[in-house]
N, CA, C and O atoms as a GROMACS GRO file, in nm:
protein
  552
    1MET      N    1 -11.378  -0.194  10.794
    1MET     CA    2 -11.501  -0.125  10.716
    1MET      C    3 -11.527  -0.283  10.702
    1MET      O    4 -11.437  -0.367  10.700
    2ALA      N    5 -11.670  -0.311  10.693
    2ALA     CA    6 -11.661  -0.540  10.635
    2ALA      C    7 -11.704  -0.569  10.488
    2ALA      O    8 -11.723  -0.509  10.382
    3LYS      N    9 -11.709  -0.657  10.526
    3LYS     CA   10 -11.655  -0.677  10.353
    3LYS      C   11 -11.767  -0.694  10.257
    3LYS      O   12 -11.765  -0.687  10.134
    4SER      N   13 -11.902  -0.725  10.369
    4SER     CA   14 -12.012  -0.709  10.240
    4SER      C   15 -12.058  -0.577  10.204
    4SER      O   16 -12.118  -0.556  10.099
    5ARG      N   17 -12.030  -0.475  10.302
    5ARG     CA   18 -12.038  -0.280  10.222
    5ARG      C   19 -11.985  -0.373  10.137
    5ARG      O   20 -12.048  -0.467  10.088
    6ARG      N   21 -11.845  -0.343  10.117
    6ARG     CA   22 -11.738  -0.264  10.054
    6ARG      C   23 -11.808  -0.394   9.920
    6ARG      O   24 -11.810  -0.342   9.808
    7ARG      N   25 -11.844  -0.492   9.922
    7ARG     CA   26 -11.803  -0.539   9.805
    7ARG      C   27 -11.989  -0.495   9.773
    7ARG      O   28 -12.019  -0.528   9.658
    8ARG      N   29 -12.092  -0.439   9.840
    8ARG     CA   30 -12.250  -0.407   9.745
    8ARG      C   31 -12.170  -0.260   9.716
    8ARG      O   32 -12.227  -0.221   9.614
    9VAL      N   33 -12.094  -0.185   9.742
    9VAL     CA   34 -12.028  -0.029   9.682
    9VAL      C   35 -11.985  -0.084   9.558
    9VAL      O   36 -12.047  -0.052   9.456
   10TRP      N   37 -11.878  -0.171   9.552
   10TRP     CA   38 -11.818  -0.217   9.423
   10TRP      C   39 -11.924  -0.277   9.271
   10TRP      O   40 -11.903  -0.286   9.150
   11GLU      N   41 -12.028  -0.304   9.352
   11GLU     CA   42 -12.167  -0.372   9.245
   11GLU      C   43 -12.222  -0.301   9.202
   11GLU      O   44 -12.268  -0.326   9.090
   12ARG      N   45 -12.252  -0.168   9.264
   12ARG     CA   46 -12.357  -0.100   9.293
   12ARG      C   47 -12.304  -0.024   9.185
   12ARG      O   48 -12.381   0.030   9.106
   13ALA      N   49 -12.122  -0.010   9.167
   13ALA     CA   50 -12.112   0.098   9.080
   13ALA      C   51 -12.037  -0.007   8.950
   13ALA      O   52 -11.944   0.030   8.878
   14CYS      N   53 -12.096  -0.121   8.944
   14CYS     CA   54 -12.026  -0.216   8.862
   14CYS      C   55 -11.904  -0.180   8.826
   14CYS      O   56 -11.875  -0.172   8.706
   15GLY      N   57 -11.809  -0.152   8.932
   15GLY     CA   58 -11.652  -0.122   8.894
   15GLY      C   59 -11.623  -0.059   8.873
   15GLY      O   60 -11.508  -0.039   8.914
   16CYS      N   61 -11.698   0.066   8.770
   16CYS     CA   62 -11.608   0.207   8.773
   16CYS      C   63 -11.583   0.336   8.889
   16CYS      O   64 -11.579   0.332   9.012
   17CYS      N   65 -11.574   0.409   8.830
   17CYS     CA   66 -11.577   0.467   8.916
   17CYS      C   67 -11.670   0.553   8.871
   17CYS      O   68 -11.703   0.553   8.753
   18GLU      N   69 -11.746   0.670   8.999
   18GLU     CA   70 -11.882   0.737   9.006
   18GLU      C   71 -11.844   0.865   8.986
   18GLU      O   72 -11.920   0.957   9.014
   19TYR      N   73 -11.732   0.885   8.940
   19TYR     CA   74 -11.753   1.067   8.891
   19TYR      C   75 -11.711   0.959   8.752
   19TYR      O   76 -11.789   0.877   8.703
   20CYS      N   77 -11.628   0.974   8.724
   20CYS     CA   78 -11.506   0.978   8.574
   20CYS      C   79 -11.535   0.838   8.452
   20CYS      O   80 -11.514   0.812   8.333
   21ARG      N   81 -11.606   0.764   8.595
   21ARG     CA   82 -11.650   0.631   8.512
   21ARG      C   83 -11.571   0.541   8.435
   21ARG      O   84 -11.610   0.446   8.366
   22LEU      N   85 -11.440   0.588   8.457
   22LEU     CA   86 -11.383   0.472   8.423
   22LEU      C   87 -11.329   0.330   8.536
   22LEU      O   88 -11.308   0.334   8.657
   23PRO      N   89 -11.322   0.250   8.470
   23PRO     CA   90 -11.338   0.083   8.466
   23PRO      C   91 -11.183   0.072   8.546
   23PRO      O   92 -11.082   0.140   8.523
   24GLN      N   93 -11.200  -0.026   8.634
   24GLN     CA   94 -11.097  -0.058   8.744
   24GLN      C   95 -11.070  -0.146   8.650
   24GLN      O   96 -10.997  -0.224   8.710
   25SER      N   97 -11.079  -0.182   8.549
   25SER     CA   98 -11.007  -0.282   8.422
   25SER      C   99 -10.904  -0.197   8.352
   25SER      O  100 -10.812  -0.259   8.298
   26CYS      N  101 -10.902  -0.051   8.341
   26CYS     CA  102 -10.825   0.017   8.285
   26CYS      C  103 -10.737   0.038   8.344
   26CYS      O  104 -10.632   0.044   8.282
   27THR      N  105 -10.730   0.066   8.527
   27THR     CA  106 -10.637   0.147   8.510
   27THR      C  107 -10.561   0.074   8.647
   27THR      O  108 -10.634   0.038   8.740
   28ASN      N  109 -10.438   0.056   8.654
   28ASN     CA  110 -10.324  -0.052   8.725
   28ASN      C  111 -10.405   0.029   8.898
   28ASN      O  112 -10.432  -0.016   9.009
   29LEU      N  113 -10.416   0.146   8.837
   29LEU     CA  114 -10.441   0.157   9.062
   29LEU      C  115 -10.522   0.123   9.107
   29LEU      O  116 -10.608   0.153   9.024
   30PRO      N  117 -10.589   0.060   9.214
   30PRO     CA  118 -10.696  -0.003   9.308
   30PRO      C  119 -10.767   0.164   9.357
   30PRO      O  120 -10.749   0.252   9.442
   31HIS      N  121 -10.859   0.132   9.232
   31HIS     CA  122 -11.027   0.175   9.336
   31HIS      C  123 -11.018   0.213   9.453
   31HIS      O  124 -10.921   0.193   9.526
   32GLU      N  125 -11.142   0.287   9.490
   32GLU     CA  126 -11.125   0.290   9.665
   32GLU      C  127 -11.304   0.323   9.653
   32GLU      O  128 -11.388   0.350   9.567
   33LEU      N  129 -11.291   0.294   9.833
   33LEU     CA  130 -11.358   0.357   9.851
   33LEU      C  131 -11.405   0.481   9.910
   33LEU      O  132 -11.355   0.520  10.016
   34ASP      N  133 -11.496   0.545   9.853
   34ASP     CA  134 -11.513   0.763   9.877
   34ASP      C  135 -11.603   0.795   9.995
   34ASP      O  136 -11.708   0.733  10.001
   35HIS      N  137 -11.578   0.876  10.080
   35HIS     CA  138 -11.728   0.873  10.145
   35HIS      C  139 -11.670   1.039  10.064
   35HIS      O  140 -11.568   1.104  10.046
   36ILE      N  141 -11.864   1.044  10.025
   36ILE     CA  142 -11.896   1.127  10.009
   36ILE      C  143 -11.942   1.279   9.998
   36ILE      O  144 -11.979   1.364   9.917
   37ARG      N  145 -11.914   1.258  10.125
   37ARG     CA  146 -11.916   1.350  10.334
   37ARG      C  147 -11.842   1.308  10.329
   37ARG      O  148 -11.859   1.192  10.290
   38ALA      N  149 -11.697   1.346  10.359
   38ALA     CA  150 -11.501   1.319  10.474
   38ALA      C  151 -11.663   1.304  10.569
   38ALA      O  152 -11.778   1.347  10.581
   39ALA      N  153 -11.525   1.175  10.633
   39ALA     CA  154 -11.508   1.140  10.747
   39ALA      C  155 -11.523   1.291  10.897
   39ALA      O  156 -11.593   1.303  10.999
   40LYS      N  157 -11.401   1.390  10.820
   40LYS     CA  158 -11.332   1.461  10.920
   40LYS      C  159 -11.492   1.552  10.940
   40LYS      O  160 -11.550   1.596  11.040
   41HIS      N  161 -11.527   1.553  10.777
   41HIS     CA  162 -11.677   1.638  10.828
   41HIS      C  163 -11.781   1.619  10.902
   41HIS      O  164 -11.854   1.706  10.949
   42HIS      N  165 -11.793   1.454  10.918
   42HIS     CA  166 -11.847   1.395  11.027
   42HIS      C  167 -11.953   1.291  10.946
   42HIS      O  168 -12.023   1.204  10.999
   43GLY      N  169 -11.945   1.323  10.811
   43GLY     CA  170 -11.984   1.177  10.794
   43GLY      C  171 -11.981   1.020  10.752
   43GLY      O  172 -11.893   0.976  10.679
   44HIS      N  173 -12.077   0.947  10.801
   44HIS     CA  174 -12.074   0.851  10.822
   44HIS      C  175 -12.065   0.714  10.697
   44HIS      O  176 -12.122   0.699  10.590
   45THR      N  177 -11.968   0.630  10.769
   45THR     CA  178 -11.901   0.525  10.665
   45THR      C  179 -12.069   0.406  10.664
   45THR      O  180 -12.105   0.308  10.729
   46THR      N  181 -12.129   0.490  10.550
   46THR     CA  182 -12.281   0.357  10.531
   46THR      C  183 -12.312   0.437  10.410
   46THR      O  184 -12.288   0.554  10.379
   47LEU      N  185 -12.388   0.314  10.338
   47LEU     CA  186 -12.368   0.320  10.158
   47LEU      C  187 -12.402   0.440  10.150
   47LEU      O  188 -12.357   0.521  10.069
   48GLY      N  189 -12.506   0.465  10.254
   48GLY     CA  190 -12.543   0.630  10.160
   48GLY      C  191 -12.459   0.727  10.135
   48GLY      O  192 -12.469   0.828  10.064
   49ASN      N  193 -12.357   0.677  10.214
   49ASN     CA  194 -12.246   0.823  10.179
   49ASN      C  195 -12.111   0.782  10.154
   49ASN      O  196 -12.019   0.855  10.190
   50LEU      N  197 -12.073   0.606  10.063
   50LEU     CA  198 -12.035   0.537   9.963
   50LEU      C  199 -12.030   0.572   9.869
   50LEU      O  200 -12.133   0.636   9.847
   51CYS      N  201 -11.968   0.571   9.789
   51CYS     CA  202 -11.887   0.556   9.635
   51CYS      C  203 -11.766   0.502   9.595
   51CYS      O  204 -11.661   0.495   9.658
   52LEU      N  205 -11.797   0.460   9.470
   52LEU     CA  206 -11.690   0.394   9.433
   52LEU      C  207 -11.643   0.502   9.346
   52LEU      O  208 -11.718   0.573   9.278
   53ALA      N  209 -11.447   0.517   9.353
   53ALA     CA  210 -11.342   0.669   9.271
   53ALA      C  211 -11.195   0.578   9.271
   53ALA      O  212 -11.115   0.522   9.347
   54CYS      N  213 -11.224   0.611   9.116
   54CYS     CA  214 -11.073   0.526   9.091
   54CYS      C  215 -11.000   0.660   9.153
   54CYS      O  216 -11.032   0.778   9.165
   55ALA      N  217 -10.922   0.604   9.175
   55ALA     CA  218 -10.766   0.687   9.270
   55ALA      C  219 -10.771   0.781   9.146
   55ALA      O  220 -10.803   0.711   9.050
   56ALA      N  221 -10.750   0.923   9.106
   56ALA     CA  222 -10.700   1.008   9.060
   56ALA      C  223 -10.870   1.090   9.096
   56ALA      O  224 -10.882   1.193   9.030
   57CYS      N  225 -10.927   1.074   9.137
   57CYS     CA  226 -11.068   1.127   9.149
   57CYS      C  227 -11.027   1.160   9.285
   57CYS      O  228 -10.991   1.276   9.307
   58ASN      N  229 -11.027   1.044   9.414
   58ASN     CA  230 -11.049   1.029   9.510
   58ASN      C  231 -10.881   1.130   9.528
   58ASN      O  232 -10.922   1.244   9.553
   59THR      N  233 -10.830   1.132   9.527
   59THR     CA  234 -10.679   1.173   9.523
   59THR      C  235 -10.786   1.339   9.529
   59THR      O  236 -10.853   1.383   9.623
   60TYR      N  237 -10.773   1.374   9.444
   60TYR     CA  238 -10.788   1.535   9.348
   60TYR      C  239 -10.951   1.498   9.491
   60TYR      O  240 -10.938   1.469   9.610
   61LYS      N  241 -11.041   1.510   9.435
   61LYS     CA  242 -11.213   1.530   9.546
   61LYS      C  243 -11.118   1.581   9.724
   61LYS      O  244 -11.111   1.696   9.768
   62SER      N  245 -11.056   1.443   9.795
   62SER     CA  246 -10.946   1.460   9.928
   62SER      C  247 -11.122   1.524  10.003
   62SER      O  248 -11.230   1.470   9.982
   63CYS      N  249 -11.106   1.615  10.064
   63CYS     CA  250 -11.312   1.631  10.148
   63CYS      C  251 -11.314   1.746  10.138
   63CYS      O  252 -11.313   1.834  10.224
   64ASN      N  253 -11.316   1.752   9.976
   64ASN     CA  254 -11.422   1.874   9.902
   64ASN      C  255 -11.520   1.858   9.908
   64ASN      O  256 -11.531   1.740   9.940
   65ALA      N  257 -11.653   1.918   9.893
   65ALA     CA  258 -11.758   1.865   9.927
   65ALA      C  259 -11.780   1.986   9.838
   65ALA      O  260 -11.888   1.952   9.788
   66ALA      N  261 -11.745   2.134   9.770
   66ALA     CA  262 -11.732   2.192   9.793
   66ALA      C  263 -11.634   2.247   9.571
   66ALA      O  264 -11.562   2.166   9.513
   67GLY      N  265 -11.664   2.367   9.518
   67GLY     CA  266 -11.621   2.355   9.412
   67GLY      C  267 -11.647   2.512   9.364
   67GLY      O  268 -11.734   2.566   9.433
   68PHE      N  269 -11.599   2.584   9.278
   68PHE     CA  270 -11.665   2.695   9.247
   68PHE      C  271 -11.632   2.668   9.111
   68PHE      O  272 -11.523   2.624   9.073
   69ASP      N  273 -11.802   2.720   8.982
   69ASP     CA  274 -11.737   2.656   8.901
   69ASP      C  275 -11.693   2.762   8.838
   69ASP      O  276 -11.690   2.873   8.891
   70PRO      N  277 -11.654   2.738   8.718
   70PRO     CA  278 -11.558   2.699   8.592
   70PRO      C  279 -11.634   2.891   8.519
   70PRO      O  280 -11.574   2.995   8.494
   71HIS      N  281 -11.737   2.865   8.512
   71HIS     CA  282 -11.848   2.892   8.436
   71HIS      C  283 -11.908   3.055   8.494
   71HIS      O  284 -11.946   3.147   8.421
   72SER      N  285 -11.902   3.055   8.610
   72SER     CA  286 -12.042   3.185   8.714
   72SER      C  287 -11.893   3.231   8.846
   72SER      O  288 -11.897   3.326   8.924
   73GLY      N  289 -11.802   3.151   8.837
   73GLY     CA  290 -11.721   3.159   8.992
   73GLY      C  291 -11.824   3.142   9.107
   73GLY      O  292 -11.791   3.171   9.222
   74ALA      N  293 -11.955   3.093   9.078
   74ALA     CA  294 -12.068   3.080   9.202
   74ALA      C  295 -11.940   2.937   9.309
   74ALA      O  296 -11.877   2.843   9.261
   75LEU      N  297 -11.946   2.966   9.402
   75LEU     CA  298 -11.927   2.792   9.468
   75LEU      C  299 -12.081   2.781   9.444
   75LEU      O  300 -12.180   2.847   9.414
   76VAL      N  301 -12.015   2.596   9.493
   76VAL     CA  302 -12.174   2.528   9.491
   76VAL      C  303 -12.147   2.430   9.476
   76VAL      O  304 -12.060   2.428   9.389
   77ARG      N  305 -12.189   2.252   9.537
   77ARG     CA  306 -12.178   2.151   9.572
   77ARG      C  307 -12.100   2.053   9.528
   77ARG      O  308 -12.039   2.142   9.470
   78LEU      N  309 -12.042   1.956   9.500
   78LEU     CA  310 -11.985   1.922   9.366
   78LEU      C  311 -12.116   1.729   9.431
   78LEU      O  312 -12.167   1.670   9.526
   79PHE      N  313 -12.093   1.727   9.286
   79PHE     CA  314 -12.180   1.588   9.251
   79PHE      C  315 -12.160   1.507   9.377
   79PHE      O  316 -12.069   1.489   9.458
   80ASN      N  317 -12.275   1.469   9.360
   80ASN     CA  318 -12.325   1.345   9.487
   80ASN      C  319 -12.371   1.221   9.449
   80ASN      O  320 -12.493   1.204   9.442
   81PRO      N  321 -12.273   1.106   9.416
   81PRO     CA  322 -12.333   1.004   9.298
   81PRO      C  323 -12.467   0.921   9.336
   81PRO      O  324 -12.524   0.850   9.254
   82ARG      N  325 -12.525   0.943   9.513
   82ARG     CA  326 -12.654   0.899   9.576
   82ARG      C  327 -12.716   1.001   9.529
   82ARG      O  328 -12.729   0.978   9.409
   83LYS      N  329 -12.770   1.120   9.560
   83LYS     CA  330 -12.804   1.164   9.504
   83LYS      C  331 -12.843   1.246   9.421
   83LYS      O  332 -12.945   1.315   9.418
   84ASP      N  333 -12.736   1.234   9.334
   84ASP     CA  334 -12.746   1.301   9.196
   84ASP      C  335 -12.759   1.211   9.039
   84ASP      O  336 -12.679   1.118   9.055
   85ARG      N  337 -12.800   1.200   8.944
   85ARG     CA  338 -12.804   1.173   8.811
   85ARG      C  339 -12.709   1.213   8.758
   85ARG      O  340 -12.672   1.330   8.744
   86TRP      N  341 -12.649   1.095   8.714
   86TRP     CA  342 -12.480   1.155   8.675
   86TRP      C  343 -12.479   1.195   8.527
   86TRP      O  344 -12.384   1.258   8.481
   87THR      N  345 -12.586   1.159   8.453
   87THR     CA  346 -12.647   1.229   8.290
   87THR      C  347 -12.688   1.360   8.322
   87THR      O  348 -12.678   1.473   8.276
   88ASP      N  349 -12.741   1.300   8.425
   88ASP     CA  350 -12.820   1.517   8.427
   88ASP      C  351 -12.720   1.592   8.438
   88ASP      O  352 -12.731   1.706   8.392
   89HIS      N  353 -12.585   1.550   8.504
   89HIS     CA  354 -12.442   1.675   8.565
   89HIS      C  355 -12.354   1.581   8.429
   89HIS      O  356 -12.242   1.633   8.439
   90PHE      N  357 -12.347   1.522   8.363
   90PHE     CA  358 -12.216   1.508   8.300
   90PHE      C  359 -12.286   1.445   8.167
   90PHE      O  360 -12.390   1.384   8.141
   91GLN      N  361 -12.143   1.507   8.076
   91GLN     CA  362 -12.181   1.427   7.918
   91GLN      C  363 -12.064   1.458   7.899
   91GLN      O  364 -11.994   1.538   7.960
   92TRP      N  365 -12.032   1.368   7.781
   92TRP     CA  366 -11.902   1.300   7.772
   92TRP      C  367 -11.890   1.354   7.568
   92TRP      O  368 -11.969   1.322   7.479
   93GLN      N  369 -11.772   1.434   7.554
   93GLN     CA  370 -11.774   1.407   7.406
   93GLN      C  371 -11.616   1.409   7.351
   93GLN      O  372 -11.523   1.490   7.360
   94GLY      N  373 -11.633   1.288   7.294
   94GLY     CA  374 -11.493   1.255   7.324
   94GLY      C  375 -11.408   1.207   7.480
   94GLY      O  376 -11.458   1.212   7.592
   95PRO      N  377 -11.257   1.158   7.440
   95PRO     CA  378 -11.272   1.150   7.604
   95PRO      C  379 -11.248   1.318   7.666
   95PRO      O  380 -11.129   1.348   7.677
   96ARG      N  381 -11.337   1.417   7.703
   96ARG     CA  382 -11.370   1.457   7.776
   96ARG      C  383 -11.439   1.499   7.831
   96ARG      O  384 -11.441   1.621   7.814
   97LEU      N  385 -11.514   1.463   7.903
   97LEU     CA  386 -11.549   1.588   8.019
   97LEU      C  387 -11.670   1.643   8.032
   97LEU      O  388 -11.721   1.616   8.140
   98LEU      N  389 -11.740   1.716   7.955
   98LEU     CA  390 -11.848   1.805   7.972
   98LEU      C  391 -11.890   1.810   8.087
   98LEU      O  392 -11.927   1.707   8.144
   99GLY      N  393 -11.892   1.890   8.127
   99GLY     CA  394 -11.991   1.949   8.299
   99GLY      C  395 -12.177   2.041   8.242
   99GLY      O  396 -12.190   2.163   8.234
  100LYS      N  397 -12.250   1.976   8.223
  100LYS     CA  398 -12.374   1.974   8.179
  100LYS      C  399 -12.399   2.126   8.297
  100LYS      O  400 -12.363   2.242   8.276
  101THR      N  401 -12.456   2.082   8.394
  101THR     CA  402 -12.436   2.211   8.505
  101THR      C  403 -12.365   2.310   8.589
  101THR      O  404 -12.276   2.342   8.511
  102ALA      N  405 -12.348   2.370   8.682
  102ALA     CA  406 -12.263   2.405   8.753
  102ALA      C  407 -12.153   2.256   8.908
  102ALA      O  408 -12.045   2.245   8.965
  103GLU      N  409 -12.257   2.199   8.898
  103GLU     CA  410 -12.200   2.137   9.006
  103GLU      C  411 -12.128   2.046   8.937
  103GLU      O  412 -12.035   1.999   9.002
  104GLY      N  413 -12.139   2.006   8.826
  104GLY     CA  414 -12.098   1.896   8.714
  104GLY      C  415 -11.981   1.972   8.651
  104GLY      O  416 -11.906   1.908   8.577
  105ARG      N  417 -11.966   2.068   8.668
  105ARG     CA  418 -11.865   2.156   8.584
  105ARG      C  419 -11.736   2.187   8.698
  105ARG      O  420 -11.616   2.177   8.674
  106ALA      N  421 -11.813   2.237   8.861
  106ALA     CA  422 -11.711   2.247   9.006
  106ALA      C  423 -11.649   2.114   8.976
  106ALA      O  424 -11.528   2.101   8.958
  107THR      N  425 -11.728   2.026   8.972
  107THR     CA  426 -11.673   1.808   9.011
  107THR      C  427 -11.525   1.828   8.900
  107THR      O  428 -11.408   1.804   8.930
  108ILE      N  429 -11.568   1.870   8.791
  108ILE     CA  430 -11.500   1.854   8.666
  108ILE      C  431 -11.350   1.916   8.696
  108ILE      O  432 -11.242   1.886   8.646
  109ASP      N  433 -11.373   1.985   8.767
  109ASP     CA  434 -11.228   2.077   8.789
  109ASP      C  435 -11.184   2.053   8.952
  109ASP      O  436 -11.079   1.990   8.972
  110VAL      N  437 -11.247   2.093   9.049
  110VAL     CA  438 -11.216   2.004   9.196
  110VAL      C  439 -11.070   1.829   9.117
  110VAL      O  440 -10.948   1.812   9.108
  111LEU      N  441 -11.203   1.750   9.081
  111LEU     CA  442 -11.158   1.668   9.039
  111LEU      C  443 -11.032   1.595   8.937
  111LEU      O  444 -10.980   1.483   8.940
  112LYS      N  445 -11.010   1.717   8.848
  112LYS     CA  446 -10.916   1.765   8.710
  112LYS      C  447 -10.956   1.574   8.644
  112LYS      O  448 -10.873   1.489   8.612
  113ILE      N  449 -11.083   1.565   8.643
  113ILE     CA  450 -11.121   1.488   8.602
  113ILE      C  451 -11.070   1.540   8.398
  113ILE      O  452 -11.040   1.452   8.317
  114ASN      N  453 -11.073   1.639   8.374
  114ASN     CA  454 -11.002   1.667   8.206
  114ASN      C  455 -10.805   1.668   8.239
  114ASN      O  456 -10.750   1.721   8.142
  115ALA      N  457 -10.776   1.655   8.270
  115ALA     CA  458 -10.695   1.740   8.322
  115ALA      C  459 -10.618   1.634   8.160
  115ALA      O  460 -10.652   1.546   8.081
  116ASN      N  461 -10.507   1.719   8.191
  116ASN     CA  462 -10.419   1.645   8.044
  116ASN      C  463 -10.384   1.486   8.054
  116ASN      O  464 -10.467   1.406   8.013
  117GLU      N  465 -10.308   1.458   8.088
  117GLU     CA  466 -10.290   1.348   8.135
  117GLU      C  467 -10.382   1.217   8.119
  117GLU      O  468 -10.353   1.101   8.087
  118ARG      N  469 -10.524   1.289   8.158
  118ARG     CA  470 -10.612   1.134   8.204
  118ARG      C  471 -10.721   1.223   8.044
  118ARG      O  472 -10.826   1.163   8.020
  119VAL      N  473 -10.709   1.279   8.004
  119VAL     CA  474 -10.775   1.326   7.854
  119VAL      C  475 -10.710   1.217   7.774
  119VAL      O  476 -10.779   1.178   7.680
  120VAL      N  477 -10.573   1.147   7.792
  120VAL     CA  478 -10.482   1.114   7.673
  120VAL      C  479 -10.495   0.987   7.718
  120VAL      O  480 -10.501   0.889   7.644
  121HIS      N  481 -10.499   0.985   7.826
  121HIS     CA  482 -10.531   0.830   7.883
  121HIS      C  483 -10.636   0.728   7.824
  121HIS      O  484 -10.619   0.629   7.753
  122ARG      N  485 -10.781   0.803   7.893
  122ARG     CA  486 -10.866   0.790   7.811
  122ARG      C  487 -10.933   0.770   7.664
  122ARG      O  488 -11.006   0.678   7.630
  123ARG      N  489 -10.895   0.864   7.595
  123ARG     CA  490 -10.814   0.880   7.458
  123ARG      C  491 -10.722   0.712   7.372
  123ARG      O  492 -10.737   0.642   7.272
  124MET      N  493 -10.626   0.722   7.498
  124MET     CA  494 -10.590   0.534   7.439
  124MET      C  495 -10.639   0.488   7.451
  124MET      O  496 -10.622   0.395   7.373
  125LEU      N  497 -10.807   0.457   7.582
  125LEU     CA  498 -10.846   0.342   7.569
  125LEU      C  499 -11.006   0.346   7.460
  125LEU      O  500 -11.085   0.253   7.440
  126MET      N  501 -11.009   0.438   7.426
  126MET     CA  502 -11.127   0.470   7.326
  126MET      C  503 -11.040   0.409   7.254
  126MET      O  504 -11.073   0.292   7.273
  127ALA      N  505 -10.930   0.405   7.168
  127ALA     CA  506 -10.848   0.408   7.018
  127ALA      C  507 -10.843   0.205   7.044
  127ALA      O  508 -10.836   0.141   6.940
  128LEU      N  509 -10.847   0.127   7.175
  128LEU     CA  510 -10.801   0.040   7.210
  128LEU      C  511 -10.963  -0.040   7.232
  128LEU      O  512 -10.978  -0.161   7.245
  129ALA      N  513 -11.065   0.055   7.233
  129ALA     CA  514 -11.241   0.009   7.236
  129ALA      C  515 -11.209  -0.125   7.380
  129ALA      O  516 -11.203  -0.247   7.388
  130LEU      N  517 -11.191   0.033   7.501
  130LEU     CA  518 -11.098  -0.033   7.560
  130LEU      C  519 -11.255   0.033   7.707
  130LEU      O  520 -11.304  -0.011   7.811
  131PHE      N  521 -11.270   0.146   7.626
  131PHE     CA  522 -11.378   0.246   7.717
  131PHE      C  523 -11.417   0.332   7.622
  131PHE      O  524 -11.365   0.415   7.547
  132THR      N  525 -11.604   0.259   7.663
  132THR     CA  526 -11.626   0.403   7.541
  132THR      C  527 -11.726   0.390   7.653
  132THR      O  528 -11.761   0.299   7.729
  133PRO      N  529 -11.756   0.507   7.637
  133PRO     CA  530 -11.782   0.683   7.687
  133PRO      C  531 -11.889   0.679   7.651
  133PRO      O  532 -11.906   0.706   7.532
  134GLY      N  533 -12.066   0.628   7.773
  134GLY     CA  534 -12.193   0.629   7.722
  134GLY      C  535 -12.174   0.549   7.680
  134GLY      O  536 -12.161   0.570   7.559
  135GLU      N  537 -12.160   0.436   7.708
  135GLU     CA  538 -12.220   0.272   7.707
  135GLU      C  539 -12.160   0.249   7.869
  135GLU      O  540 -12.109   0.138   7.877
  136GLU      N  541 -12.156   0.287   7.934
  136GLU     CA  542 -12.094   0.238   8.095
  136GLU      C  543 -12.216   0.260   8.144
  136GLU      O  544 -12.297   0.321   8.074
  137GLN      N  545 -12.243   0.224   8.244
  137GLN     CA  546 -12.328   0.252   8.309
  137GLN      C  547 -12.407   0.381   8.347
  137GLN      O  548 -12.318   0.442   8.408
  138GLN      N  549 -12.544   0.482   8.351
  138GLN     CA  550 -12.627   0.518   8.345
  138GLN      C  551 -12.663   0.589   8.509
  138GLN      O  552 -12.770   0.646   8.530
   0.00000   0.00000   0.00000
């Protein structure tokens, strides 16, 4: 992948995961470029199909494009950082991320954003004033 494309994705995301909003500076594992629509599902390596994802979100998302809303049980598409506004689908409650829509809830579930170890990590970062949910990029 061209370095200029990689740099543009990083700059657009301000160095934060576009799913859970964790800044690169708050983790030892490098953030990765994620194909929103996976290459195996004919997703192209274009700026419109790439986002920045922390290692955990990228691993759990894998090639998934959809998940089940834990509230309704309906199969819904996952949050798309290029087409959706983050604040329309998510809100913070302390270190826990809440889904405001079926897509938001399914994304949190599939990407395991509220897994215990991830919530504990965010709580620690918040206590150290290294991560302030709600003040990151909109």
